[in-house]
PAMARLUM-779486 format. One record per atom (N, C-alpha, C): residue in one letter; y, z, x. Coordinates in steps of 0.1 Angstrom, whole numbers, plus 2048, in hexadecimal, padded with zeros to 3 digits. Last residue first. Example, Ala and Ser with C-alpha at 12.3 -4.5 7.8 and 13.67 -1.06 7.14 Angstrom:
BEGIN
s7EA847880/s7F5847889/s80084F881/a7C784E884/a7D384E87B/a7DF84E884/
//
This chain:
BEGIN
x96B668E87/x97C663E81/x97965FE72/x95666CE93/x95C67AE8A/x96B674E87/x94F653E9E/x946659E8F/x94E666E89/x95D654EB3/x95D647EAB/x95964BE9B/x95566AEC3/x961667EBE/x96565EEB3/x938664EC6/x93A672EBD/x94C66EEBA/x93A64EEDA/x93564DECA/x938659EC0/x943659EEC/x94B653EE8/x946650ED9/x92B66DEF3/x938672EF2/x941669EEB/x919659EF6/x919660EEF/x925668EE9/x92364AF12/x924646F03/x923650EF9/x91F664F23/x92D65FF1F/x92E657F0F/x904667F21/x909671F1B/x91A66EF1B/x8FE64FF2E/x8FA653F24/x90465CF1B/x909655F49/x90D649F3F/x90C64BF32/x8FB66CF52/x90766CF51/x90F660F49/x8DF660F4D/x8E366CF47/x8F366DF46/x8D6645F4C/x8CE64DF43/x8D6659F41/x8E563EF63/x8E8638F55/x8E2640F4C/x8DB64BF77/x8EC64BF71/x8EC648F66/x8C1641F7A/x8C564EF72/x8D2652F73/x8C8626F81/x8C262AF74/x8C4636F6F/x8D462FF9D/x8D7626F92/x8D6627F82/x8BD638FA8/x8C9640FA7/x8D163BF9B/x8AC621FA8/x8A862DF9E/x8B4635FA0/x8BC610FB7/x8BC60BFAB/x8B6618FA0/x8D3624FCE/x8C3620FCE/x8C5619FB9/x8EC631FCF/x8E6629FDD/x8D8622FD9/x90762DFBB/x8F9634FBC/x8F362BFC8/x91C623FB4/x92062BFBF/x912631FC5/x91C612F9F/x91A60CFAB/x91B615FB6/x91E626F8A/x90F61FF8E/x911618F98/x935627F82/x93262FF89/x92462CF92/x938619F67/x93C612F76/x93961AF83/x93461FF4E/x929622F59/x92B61CF65/x94B624F3B/x93D62BF3A/x93462DF48/x959612F45/x95F620F46/x95362BF43/x94D5F8F41/x94A600F50/x952610F4F/x94C5F9F23/x9415F4F30/x9455FFF3A/x9515F7EFE/x9505FEF0E/x9485FCF14/x9615F2EE5/x9565ECEEC/x95B5F0EF9/x96260AEC6/x967606ED4/x95C5F8EDA/x97760CEAA/x96A60FEAF/x97060FEBC/x98E608E98/x981608E90/x97360AE9B/x9AF619E94/x9A060FE9D/x996612E96/x9BF629E8A/x9BD61EE83/x9AE614E8B/x9C4642E97/x9CD638E92/x9C962BE8D/x9B0650EA3/x9B9659E9A/x9C164EE93/x9A763CEB4/x9A163EEA7/x9A7644E9C/x9B863FEC8/x9B8631EC1/x9B1635EB3/x9B6657ED2/x9C2655ECC/x9C2646EC3/x999656EDB/x99E65EED0/x9AC65AECB/x99C642EEE/x99663DEE3/x99964AED8/x9AF650F04/x9B5645EF9/x9AC640EF0/x99A661F09/x9A5666F03/x9AD65CEFE/x988655F15/x98165AF0D/x98E65FF01/x996646F2C/x99063EF21/x98D646F13/x99A65DF3B/x9A5657F34/x9A364DF2A/x97E663F40/x98666DF3A/x992666F33/x97664AF4F/x96F64CF3F/x97965AF37/x98F634F5C/x98463EF5D/x982643F50/x98C610F51/x99361EF53/x988627F54/x97E5F8F49/x97C600F54/x98360DF58/x9895ECF32/x98D5E7F40/x98C5EEF4D/x9805F3F17/x9865FFF23/x98B5FBF30/x98D5ECEF6/x9845E9F01/x98C5F6F0D/x98B5F9ED5/x9915F7EE0/x9895F6EEE/x98E5E3EB7/x98A5EFEC0/x98C5EDECE/x99D5DAE95/x99E5DBEA4/x9985E4EAD/x9975C3E7D/x9915D0E83/x9955D0E8E/x9B25B1E6F/x9A75B1E77/x9A55C0E7C/x9CD5B2E6F/x9C45B5E64/x9B65B2E64/x9E35C8E81/x9D85BEE81/x9D05C0E72/x9FA5D5E7D/x9FE5C6E81/x9F15C1E7F/x9F45F2E79/x9FA5ECE6F/x9FB5DBE70/x9E45F3E92/x9DD5F6E82/x9E55F0E79/x9F95F5EA3/x9EF5EAEA4/x9E75E8E98/xA0760DE9B/xA0C5FFE9B/xA025F5E9A/x9F3621EA3/x9F561DE95/x9FF611E90/x9F661CEBD/x9EC619EB9/x9EA618EAC/xA11627EC0/xA0B619EC7/x9FF614EC0/xA11642EBA/xA1A635EB2/xA16627EB6/xA0164AECD/x9FB64AEC1/xA0263EEB6/xA0F647EE2/xA0163FEE3/x9FF63FED5/xA26658EE1/xA2A649EDE/xA1B641EDC/xA1B66FEE1/xA2066CED4/xA2065AED0/xA1066EEFA/xA0766FEF1/xA0D66DEE4/xA15659F15/xA1D665F0B/xA13663F01/xA11652F38/xA0C650F2B/xA1365BF22/xA2A63CF44/xA24648F44/xA1F64BF38/xA28617F4E/xA2A621F43/xA2362EF48/xA1F600F5B/xA2860BF60/xA2F618F5A/xA0E5F4F4A/xA0A5F7F57/xA12602F5B/xA10601F2C/xA155F7F33/xA0D5FCF3F/x9F7605F0E/xA0160BF19/xA03601F24/x9E2603EF8/x9F15FEEF7/x9FA606F05/x9C45FDF05/x9CC608EFF/x9DE604F01/x9B85D9EFC/x9BA5E8F05/x9C45EFEFE/x9A45CFEE1/x9B15CDEEA/x9AF5DCEF1/x9935B6ECC/x9905C3ED4/x99B5C1EE2/x9905B1EAD/x99C5ADEB5/x9995BDEC0/x97D5A1E97/x97F5ABE9E/x9875ACEA6/x982587E8B/x97A591E84/x97B59FE88/x99A570E90/x98E57AE93/x98C580E89/x9B556AE8A/x9AD560E8D/x9A0565E94/x9C657DE85/x9C2574E78/x9BA569E7D/x9CE589E9B/x9C7593E93/x9C0585E8A/x9DB579EAE/x9CC577EAE/x9C957FEA4/x9F8581EAA/x9F3574EAB/x9E3570EAA/x9FB59BEAA/x9FE593E9D/x9F9585E9D/x9F45A0EC5/x9E95A5EB7/x9EE59DEAC/xA09594ED0/x9FA590ED5/x9F2594EC5/xA1C5A0EC8/xA1D594EC7/xA0F58FEC5/xA175BDED4/xA175B7EC4/xA175ACEBF/xA195B5EED/xA0C5BAEE9/xA0B5B7EDC/xA345B1EF2/xA2A5A5EF3/xA1D5A8EEA/xA3F5CAEEB/xA445BAEE4/xA375B0EE4/xA355D6EFC/xA305DAEEF/xA315CEEE5/xA405CCF18/xA335CDF15/xA2E5CCF07/xA555CCF20/xA5A5C4F15/xA495C4F10/xA595DAF36/xA625E0F2E/xA5F5D8F22/xA445D1F48/xA405DFF3F/xA495E1F35/xA4F5BCF50/xA445B8F47/xA425C6F3F/xA615C6F60/xA675BDF55/xA5E5BDF4A/xA535D3F71/xA5A5DCF6B/xA625D2F5D/xA455BDF7F/xA3F5CAF78/xA495D0F6E/xA5459EF79/xA535AAF82/xA4A5B6F79/xA4D57DF6F/xA4F58CF6D/xA48592F75/xA3D567F7B/xA50567F7C/xA56577F77/xA23569F74/xA2956AF81/xA3956DF85/xA20580F56/xA22572F5F/xA27573F6D/xA04595F53/xA13594F57/xA16588F5A/x9F1598F34/x9F3597F40/xA00593F44/x9DC5A5F19/x9E759FF1E/x9EC5A1F2D/x9BF596F0F/x9C45A0F1A/x9D259EF1D/x9A7595EF3/x9B458FEFA/x9BA599F05/x98F591EE5/x991598EEE/x99D595EF8/x97E58BEC8/x986585ED2/x98D593ED9/x962588EB7/x968590EBB/x97158BEC8/x953579E98/x958577EA5/x963581EA8/x938576E86/x94357CE88/x948579E94/x928559E76/x927563E7F/x934569E82/x92553FE6C/x92254DE63/x922557E6C/x92B529E73/x92252DE74/x91C53BE70/x942527E6E/x93D51BE67/x92F51FE6A/x95153CE79/x94F53CE6B/x946535E65/x95052FE91/x94C53BE8E/x947540E80/x96551AE8D/x954517E91/x94B528E91/x97852AE88/x974521E82/x966520E83/x97D537EA4/x97753FE96/x976537E8C/x980524EB6/x97452BEB7/x972534EAA/x99851BEAD/x98E50EEAC/x981517EAB/x9A9531EB3/x9A752CEA5/x99D522EA2/x9A6530ECC/x9A153EEC8/x99C535EB6/x9B351AED2/x9A3518ED7/x99E522ED1/x9CD51BECC/x9C3513EC2/x9B5515EC9/x9D552EEDE/x9D3535ED1/x9CA52AECC/x9D2520EF5/x9CA529EF6/x9C5531EE7/x9E850EEF0/x9D8509EEF/x9D0513EEF/x9FE520EEB/x9FB516EE1/x9ED515EDF/x9FE528F0A/x9FE532EFF/x9F4529EF2/x9FF51CF1E/x9F3518F1A/x9F451FF0D/xA14528F2C/xA1951AF2D/xA0C515F21/xA1E548F1D/xA18542F29/xA17535F24/xA2755BF0A/xA34553F11/xA2F548F1C/xA1256CF03/xA1A567EF9/xA24558EFE/x9F5569F16/xA07571F1A/xA0C566F0F/x9D5574F1E/x9E056CF18/x9EE576F18/x9B5571F2A/x9C0578F2A/x9CD571F26/x998573F18/x9A156BF1D/x9AE572F20/x978574F05/x984579F0C/x98A570F15/x965573EE7/x96D569EF1/x975575EF8/x946577ED9/x95157BEDD/x954574EE9/x932570EBC/x93956AEC4/x945574ECA/x911581EB4/x92157DEAE/x928579EBC/x8EF56FEB2/x8FA57AEB8/x909579EB0/x8D8562EAD/x8DE56DEA7/x8E6578EAB/x8D754CEBD/x8D1558EC2/x8D2564EBB/x8E453AEAE/x8D853AEAE/x8CD545EB4/x8FF543EB6/x8FC549EA8/x8EB543EA6/x90153AED0/x90154AECE/x8FA54CEC2/x904521ECA/x8F3524ED3/x8F5534ED2/x91851EEBA/x90B51AEB5/x8FF51EEBC/x92A525ED0/x92C52AEBF/x91C52AEBD/x91F51BEED/x92851EEE4/x922525ED8/x91350BF0C/x914517F05/x91F517EFD/x9184F9F1C/x90A4F6F17/x90A505F0D/x92C50CF30/x9264FFF32/x919500F26/x943524F27/x937522F2D/x931514F27/x967520F29/x95B522F21/x94F51FF29/x97F52EF3A/x975527F3C/x969525F33/x9A552BF2A/x995532F2F/x98A527F31/x9BF51CF40/x9B651BF33/x9AA521F36/x9D252FF54/x9CA524F50/x9C2527F43/x9DC545F58/x9E553CF53/x9DF533F4F/x9CC555F63/x9D055CF5A/x9D6551F51/x9B1549F7B/x9C2548F78/x9C554BF69/x99755EF81/x99B550F7A/x9AA555F78/x983562F9F/x99056AF97/x998561F8F/x964558F9E/x971559FA3/x97B55FF99/x950552F8D/x94C55BF9A/x95755BFA4/x955544F77/x94E53CF7F/x94E545F8F/x94C546F55/x94A54FF61/x949546F6D/x951541F32/x94953BF40/x94C547F4B/x94F550F13/x95854BF1F/x94A54AF2C/x94155BF01/x94354EEFF/x946549F0A/x923578EFE/x936575F04/x932560F04/x918583EDF/x91957EEEC/x922578EF3/x90C5A3ECD/x918595ED3/x918591EE0/x8F95AFEB8/x8F95A7EC2/x90359FEC3/x8EE5D1EAA/x8F45C2EA8/x8F45BEEB9/x8CB5DFEAB/x8DA5DEEAF/x8E25CFEAF/x8B65DBE9D/x8BE5DEE93/x8CB5DFE9B/x8A45D3EB2/x8A65CBEA6/x8B25CCE9F/x8B05DDED3/x8A75DFEC8/x8AA5D6EBB/x8AB5CDEF1/x8B55D0EE5/x8AB5D3ED9/x89B5C2F04/x89D5D1F04/x8A55D4EF7/x89E5A8F05/x8935ADF04/x8935BCF01/x8BB5A6F0F/x8B75A5F01/x8A95A7EFE/x8B85A5F2A/x8B95B5F25/x8B85B2F16/x8B7589F30/x8AD590F31/x8AD5A0F2D/x8D0584F2D/x8C8580F21/x8BC587F23/x8E758AF3D/x8E3594F37/x8D8591F2E/x8F0579F4F/x8E9580F56/x8E258CF4C/x8FB566F3F/x8F9562F4D/x8F056AF52/x90856BF26/x8FA562F27/x8F655EF37/x90A58EF21/x91057FF23/x904579F26/x9105A4F03/x9075A0F0D/x90C594F15/x9145C0EF3/x91C5B4EF5/x9165AFF05/x9055D2ED5/x9045CDEE6/x90D5C0EE9/x90B5E9EBE/x9065DAEC1/x90A5DCED1/x90A603EB9/x90A5FAEAE/x9055ECEB0/x8F5618ED0/x901612EC9/x90260AEBE/x8DD623ED3/x8E862BECD/x8F3625ECA/x8C8612EDB/x8C661AED5/x8D1622ECE/x8DC602EF0/x8D85FEEE5/x8D3608EDB/x8DD614F08/x8E6611EFE/x8E360EEF1/x8C5617F19/x8C961EF14/x8D6620F09/x8C05FBF19/x8B4603F15/x8BA60EF12/x8D95ECF24/x8D25EAF16/x8C65F4F13/x8D85F8F3E/x8E25FCF35/x8E05F8F26/x8BF5E9F47/x8C15FBF47/x8CA5FEF3D/x8CA5CFF47/x8C05D6F3F/x8BF5E3F3F/x8DD5D0F57/x8E15CBF4B/x8D55D3F43/x8CE5D6F71/x8D65DFF6A/x8DB5DCF5B/x8BE5BEF71/x8BC5C9F6E/x8C25D4F6A/x8D35AAF72/x8D05AAF6A/x8C45B6F67/x8DE5B3F8D/x8E65B4F82/x8E05B2F76/x8CB5ADFA0/x8CF5BAF9A/x8D65BEF91/x8C6596F9B/x8BC59AF99/x8C15A9F94/x8DF587FA6/x8DA585F96/x8CC590F91/x8D958EFC1/x8E3597FB7/x8E2593FAA/x8C3581FC8/x8C0590FCA/x8CE595FC2/x8CA567FC4/x8BF56CFBE/x8BF57CFBD/x8EF565FC6/x8E4566FCC/x8D756BFC3/x904569FB9/x90155BFBA/x8F6559FC1/x90F57FFB7/x90857FFAD/x90356FFAB/x90B595FCF/x91158AFCC/x90A584FC2/x9155B7FCA/x90B5AFFCA/x9115A4FCB/x91F5D4FC3/x9215CDFD2/x9175C2FD1/x9225DBFAB/x9165DEFB2/x9125D7FBF/x93B5D7FA9/x9375E6FA7/x92B5E5FAD/x93D5BBFA9/x9445C3FB0/x9415D1FAF/x92B5B6F92/x9275B1FA1/x92F5B6FAA/x93C5BDF7D/x9305C6F82/x92B5C0F90/x9505AAF83/x9535B7F80/x9465C1F86/x943592F7A/x948594F86/x94C5A2F89/x93659DF63/x92F593F69/x936597F77/x92F5B0F41/x9375AFF4E/x92D5A4F59/x9215B4F2C/x9265A7F2F/x92C5A3F3B/x9205CCF1F/x9165CBF29/x9175BEF31/x92B5E2F09/x92D5D9F10/x9275D5F1A/x9215F0EEB/x9205F0EFB/x9215E3F00/x9365FAED0/x92F5EDEDA/x92F5F5EE7/x939603EB5/x93760EEC1/x92C603EC8/x950602E99/x9485FDEA5/x943606EAF/x94660EE77/x94E60FE83/x943606E8D/x939612E60/x941606E5F/x949608E6E/x926628E5F/x93362AE5A/x93C61EE5A/x91161BE69/x91061CE5B/x91F623E58/x920604E82/x916613E7E/x91A610E70/x91F5DFE86/x9275EEE86/x91D5F9E81/x9165C9E86/x91A5CBE91/x91F5D9E92/x90B5C4E6E/x9025C4E78/x9085C7E83/x9225BFE60/x9205CAE60/x9145D0E69/x92C5A4E61/x92E5ADE6C/x9285B9E6D/x90D592E61/x916596E5B/x91C59FE62/x8FE56DE66/x90057CE6A/x90C582E67/
//
């Protein structure tokens, strides 16, 4: 599989992320361990696939609830599959990431997909070196099977750091994270470089996104982490103007689906508001 299979004709990434598990269960107010919860999550993922696959360069799907949705994926739409496991509980960010059992790079490659891995990271955490080694091993395995590797590290605050302290050194940690992982993946999926307590400043935002481009040898794209759509739209515009190569977006486009009372209303929301939002984001990517 070539990385071009995940891109638009202009070599940008417009990826619909529908691999959410715990967060989607909360949005839909279902228990993912029950047959009813599993069915609802699978049905919503299928609806998202039907709407977004025709317009996006690729789709990102999980192996737990998203495999049925693949029946609705278009042949020429690229595919990424999540490698990380899911235990229905809030994972401890300081622990080593959970890799899904009986699932790996080879299984993803056999299904014609690229590899995606997510975990939280802090350069000074206990398992930092082991986490880096894990990413390195997965990158080597991906190269062995000739599939692209997309890595999504999320910077988190250590328990001993207060929010003010973390915010003050956020960009130094962020830049170190980018330098660490940019050589260990094909695509780096990162959040907008703004610390939790920082006030948005457009000039600073432009400078920081430009800095990511300077530091990253891999293509970098912007994730959403479920922030409001208008806020994400503005962040994506700035990121694209300063070297980002696209997006992998999920909840920021469709999270209000959980506010709809019936499945039919949820489908209507996806087919109207969510669709228009995705079209707007694609326009931002393709206009740069």
